[in-house]
N, C-alpha and C positions, 0 to 999 in steps of 0.2 A: 510783553515775554514770555519767553519761549522756554519751553521744558525742560529740567537740569539733564535730562535722558537724551533730548534735540541736540543735533549740530549744525550748525548751518556753514557752508563751503561754502566762499563766494575765491578763490584764490585759484586760479588753473592747472595747478598741481595737481597728478588723481593721487587720491589718498582712500582707496579701497575700503570698502565697511568689510567687515566681519563678517565671516559667514554663518548663518543659524543656525549651523549640526555643530560650528566649532565645541560647542560650552558640553555636546555632548559627548565628543569625541574625547578630551579630556577630561567627563568622567571615566568613559570607557578603557583608557590609560589606564587609571589610576588606575581601576577597580582590577582591570589586567596586568597591572603590574604587580599592585601588594595581594594577590592571592597564588602570582608566582607562574602563568598559564605566556605570558611572554619569554620566561628563563624558562621551560619546558619546551614549545615552538622552536623556539633558538639551541637547543641540545639537544633534540630527538628528532627533528626534521632536517634531515641535512641533504643536499643536494650538488655537487663541484661542478663546476661549467667554466670555461673559460667564456672572453667578453662580455664579464659582469663586472669586469672593474673591480673596487671594493664596498661592493655591494655584496650581503652577506641573507639570505631566507627571510628573513623577520622584516629587512627592512622592506619587503615588496610584501611582506603578510601584513605589516602597520599601513603600506594604505590601499590594500585591499577591504582593511577593515574600516577604513578611513571613508572609503569608496558608499559598503554597501551601510555606514550610518548614514551620511549625508543625504542620500534618495536623489542625485544629481541624476538625468536622464541617462549619461551617456559621458567616456572617460577622458573625454577629450575638456568635458563640460567642466564635470569636475579636477581636472586638471588647469584648468584653466583661474578658478574661483580659489584653486590653493595655492597658486605661485607667490601670490604678496605673503604669505605667512607658511612656507613651506617651511624655513626654518624650526618657527616654531611649532609648526604639526608635530613633527620630526622629532626633537625633543622630550613631548609628553611620550614618546614611544621609547624613551631614552638612547634615538638617532642624531646622528646631526647631517645624513649630508639626504637631498629630496632623488630618487631615481627615477630619470628619466621616462615621459611613459615609453618611446620605442624601449626604451631597457625593459620598461615591463615588459609588454607583448614579447622580443625576444626569452627570456623571463618562464615567460607561460607556454610560449613555442618548442620551450625543453627541456620542460620538465618529462618525469617518465614515475613509470606506474609506481614505483619504492616509496619517493617522496608524498603522495599522495597519499600511498594505504599506512606512513606512519600521522601525516594529519587525522588521517581516521582514526587510524586509534586513536590516538589522544582526546581526540572530539568526544570518542563512548567513551573512556574512560573518566575524562569531565563528564560528561554527560551522568553515571554511574551513579560519581559520587558528593554529587548537589541536592541538594537536598529543599528547594526553591518554597514548593508549600504543605504543607503538615500529613497532608496521606492526598496518593495519586489520581483521588475522586473516586468513578465506577457509577454503575446501572443496577438499580436494585431491580429484580423481577418481582414478581406477582408473591415470592414463598418467602422475600426478606432477602435469599440471596445476590452478593456483589459481585459485578462485574467490570471486567477493566476492557475498551472498545478501542483499539487501537487501528485505525483504516492505511491499509497498503494502495496507492493507486500510480498513477503515473501520471503526469502533467507535462505538455506538449509542447516545445517554441520552432514555429518553421521561421526558413531561410528565404526569401524572393533572392533568385537569382533573375538576372536580364538573358535574353535569346541572344546567341551565338551563330554566326554563319559556318556549317561545319561544310567543308568540300574535301573534295581530296586532298587537293592544293593544300588544303592549308594543315597544321597538329590538331594535336585532336584539344580542345579547350583545360583549362588548369583553373580548379575552380577552390576561392579560401576555406569554401566547405564541407572538401571532400572530407574532410576522414572524423570530423566533427559532429555529420550529418552525414545520412541517407532515404532515398524517397521511403515514403511509409504513410501510415494513416496519420492524414493532416485535420480532423477535427474540424473546426469552424476557421480554423484559423489558415490564409495565404499564404501559397509558397510550394513551391516546389520541391525541397526536401526537409525534413525532419530532424527531432533527437528529441525521444521519449525520454524522461527521469521520473525514477518509481521512487516515492516519498513513502516516509511513513513516519504518521501523527498519533503520537495520544491525543485520541479526539477531547478530554478531557479537560489536562492540563494545558494542554495545545500546546504543550515542548513535540519539535523534529527533535527523532531518534534512528535519522540516519536519512544517507542518498545515496542514490547507483543511476544513474545516466549511461546511456546507449545511443549509438547511432541508427534513424529509422525509428523502426518497431520497438529498439533492444531486447534483450535478454531478458523476456519476461520469469521467465520458468528463475532460472540460475538470479537474479536477483531477487526473487522469491525466497527461493535457498537461502541468502545470504538476510535478507531481512529477519528470517523466523530465527536467522542467530542469533541476529542483532537484538528481538524482541523477547530469545529464551534468558540473555543475558540479565534484563530490565528484567521480566518477571520476577528468576533470582533470585536478583541484589532487593528488590521489595519487598521478597518474601509472603512474594504474593501465588497461588498455585498455578502453575499453566494452564491448568484447563478451563480457569475462573479467564483466561487472556484472549477475546476475544476479537478473533483478526477478519475486520468489515473489505472482502472483495469485489472487485465489479466485474463484467460478462466477458474480459481480457482472462481469468485463471475461470473462468465455469465449465470447463472440461476435466474430469475423473485427476489423469495424475497429478495438478498443482492442488488439488485438496487430496489426494491423499497425503502425495507434502507434507500441507500444514495437519491433518490430522495424525501425523508417523510421529510427527516434534508432541503430542502430547497436545498443543494448540486447539480449542473452542477459532469454530468459525462459520461465518454467515457468507452466498456469494452470492449474484446472481449467477445462478446455471444457462449455457448453452447447450447444454443434451437434452434436444428435445425427445430424443428416443426412448425414454422415461413416463416420457407419456406411455410409448405404447405397453408396460410391466400391466402385470394384470390387478395387481394393488392399486396402481394406479386409474385405472380404468372403475374400478368398483366404488374406489374415493367418487372420482368423477359423476359417478350413474349418483351418485346420493344425493341431498339435498346436502345447500352449499354451507362449513362450520358453519360462515362468519362470512359479511359483506362490509366491503370496508368503504369509502367515500371520503377521497383527498380533501381538506381541508381548504387548499386553495385552488388548484384548480374541478373539483367536483369531479373527478376519474372515481368509477363504484364499480367496484372490482367483485366476487366471487372467489370468495378463501375457502380449496379445501385442504385439509389439514393428510400427509401422510408418513406418518409417524414414522415408521424405519420403511428405507428403500433403499438396493444396492447401490451402489453408485457403478460397478461391473456384476458379471456376471459371480463374481468370487468373494466380493464385499471390497470396502468395510461397506457400512447400514447407516445413513443420515436420515432426517428430515428433513422432510418435501412440504413445502406451500405452494399449489399450483396456483395461479388469481385469472383470476380468468375477464372476456371482458368484452363487449358488444365491435366483430369487426367495423372496419369505415369502408370509404370509397379506393381510398392509398393503405398502401400497404403500410403494416407498421414498421416502426422501424426499432419497437423491441420488442422481442417476443416473436412466435411461430405461429402462423396461423390455419385452423381449419374449418371448416365449413362455416366460416363467419365465423365462428369467435377465434379469439389471442389468447395466445396460454401463454403467461410468464411462469419462471420459473424457481423459488429460494430453496437451496439449500443451507441447513441450521444443525450446530448442533446445538442446539437451542433447547432445550425439557419442555416438554409438557407433561400439567396444567402452571408450573412458572415461569412460559410462555405461551401467549393465546398465540391463531395464524394474524390477527391484524396485530401484534406486535409483533413478531418476526418481519411482517410489512412495513410498518412504521419505522422501528432499528434501520433500514435497509435503504430504503425508498427517504430519507431523511438524510439518513448520509453522519449521521455523527454533528460535527464542524466539519470537515474537512474544505467540502468552495467553499465556504465562507474565511476560514484561515488562509490559506492556497490567495484569497482576495485581497486581504491583506497584506500580504506577505506583496503583491504584487503592487499593492500601493507606495508600500511603507520602503519594500525593498527589491521587488524588482531582482527573485533569482534567478530567473529563468531569460534575465538578457546575456546577450552575447560577450561570455570576456576576454572567452583565444577562439581560437582558430583549430585546438589541435584538442583530444579527448582528454586528453589530463591537465591543461589548465584549465577546461571548463570544469575536470571535477572539484577542480581543488577551491577557485574560487564559490563556488558552490555549498563545500562543506565550509568554509569560513564563514559564507553569511546564516548558512543552516547556528554556528555555534553566534554569530553575534545575534541572533533570533531568540536561542537561550537565553542569553544573557540579557538578554532586553527584557523579556514575561520576570528574569529573577529581579532583578533592581526596583522596574516595577510594581514587584512584588511591596519588598522593602519598604517600598516607597509610601503603598498608601495596600493596605495589606485590606487584602481582601478576606472569605470564606469561600473555597471553592467548592461550587455547585455540586450536588448528584442526583440526577435523573431519574427517578420513580416513574414506573407505568400505571400501577396502580398499588393501592395497598397491602400491604401482605397480611396473608392470609393462611389458614390452616392449611396446608393439605388433609384431610384425612381418609385411613389405611386402605387399601379396598377391602373386602370383606370374602376370609378366605373360608372358603367349605370344608368341614371335617369329613364331610360323605363323598367317598369314594364311589361310583358305579362300579360295578364289575366285568369285566372285563370279557368278554365272548366272541368266539367264533363259530362261522359256518359251514357244510361242508365243503370244501374243494372241491374247484373247478379247471377240467382245463381251459386254459390259456385261446378263445380265441383264433381266427390264421389273423396275422398283421396284415394292415391296408398298407403297408410301405416294402412290403417283400418279406418281412420277415420270418422265421416259424414257431408257433405254435407249441406248447407246453408238449402236445401228444408224439412230437416228431424225433424229440429224445429215447430210445428207448431204454429200459432200467435192466441190467445188467447185473449176472451171480454173484460175480464180487462186488457189488454194493458202485458201478460206476454207469457211467451216463453212453448212450454211444449217439455220437450227434449226425446228422444231415450227410456232410461231410466224411462219416464213416471214418471218424477222431473220437480215441477212449475220454471222459472228461469226468476232473474227478474232485471230490470235497474240497470244500479251503475250509467252509465254516461248517459248523454246528447246531441248528437254535434247537432249544427245546421244545415242544409245544404244548399249549394251555391243557 
């Protein structure tokens, strides 16, 4: 006897099985309709373009949502699987006709910046309006103060291009990825051109707060400024002090200018610095001459680092000042992939606004190197949705699809939390301890001055004090025979 859910077909007619992801699409369509999200997109994300026939933007949005939920490797595979069920699929979204795959491609290729930014605005508004978790989670320091960690980092997708003959008799080659990609840093990915996507991730809830992409290495500083605006709005909506929102940045943002942008916005920051001129500062040299403040050993790699804590180091000669943790370890025969090697020692720099003793030097190192949850979430996203795959050959089309993919990811988190509620975990480095105030001395030693002395001649070709002759009218006569007038008078002790 066969099971009731098993169907044995012996007829030669084709009878396709319902796709395994159709049930999740039906649930999503019901939620999107009930919450009014589809209506908002239909009314506020508009794009007028010829040769789309009787299709509207919402028709293409429905297809892209189904594509993100399906997990199919390519758009072609998704359409082949969907073809027998096209009519009921579109009926789930209140539509009656499935756009052809070529029509979808023309739509994505024709998109401009206006509908993309309109969709991004609706995504941000929906993100701030929802509260899938009772709290945003957080990180407790050693004094019991709560911090919220947000990762801002880039992920890259490389594109392969076949070699083409180039001679004077042939026209210049036309590449499909010319608009969406450009030469740039590829990391470990194989390809000739690359596209970089800056992602904003709330490290505790695993919610995506935004995405900004660009060809090549992208406009990392401009995208960081946009990310700061999104994070500030997120903190304001949740009534979080901006100083308690900690941005984790990698070495791409390790120069003074991007860090000053974050500090100007009043946000906390922890980043790997690539400005190794900080090692030459006197305050850093004095710290390196002392015994290490801590020694840290990575539990997996076994890498041992000596940590030197510098509580106040200026990023530029005029400020601002940040905390600098210098991690050192012995060099090897191969050049270091991260850090700079001097006299057989590799130096890594980590700048932050994390206070001491709330965060020990090892806490700063662990918080950066363990990367919160950024890499694990991206790995899960690659398996479930693969948002970095190619949707279109134009920047706006690619960005439009990736915003929808992040929206689907956040809704999946919310529906999963409602289906199987679980308390959000809070990271605690150590049990909170009371901070004893530093003893204040009531005795102030008197200030005493010795007799005045003329300055010695300068070794750099300057003039000593004796070269300036006092005049009867209270002025001085400089060696160039010019009068010098007093600008400020200070009462001597």
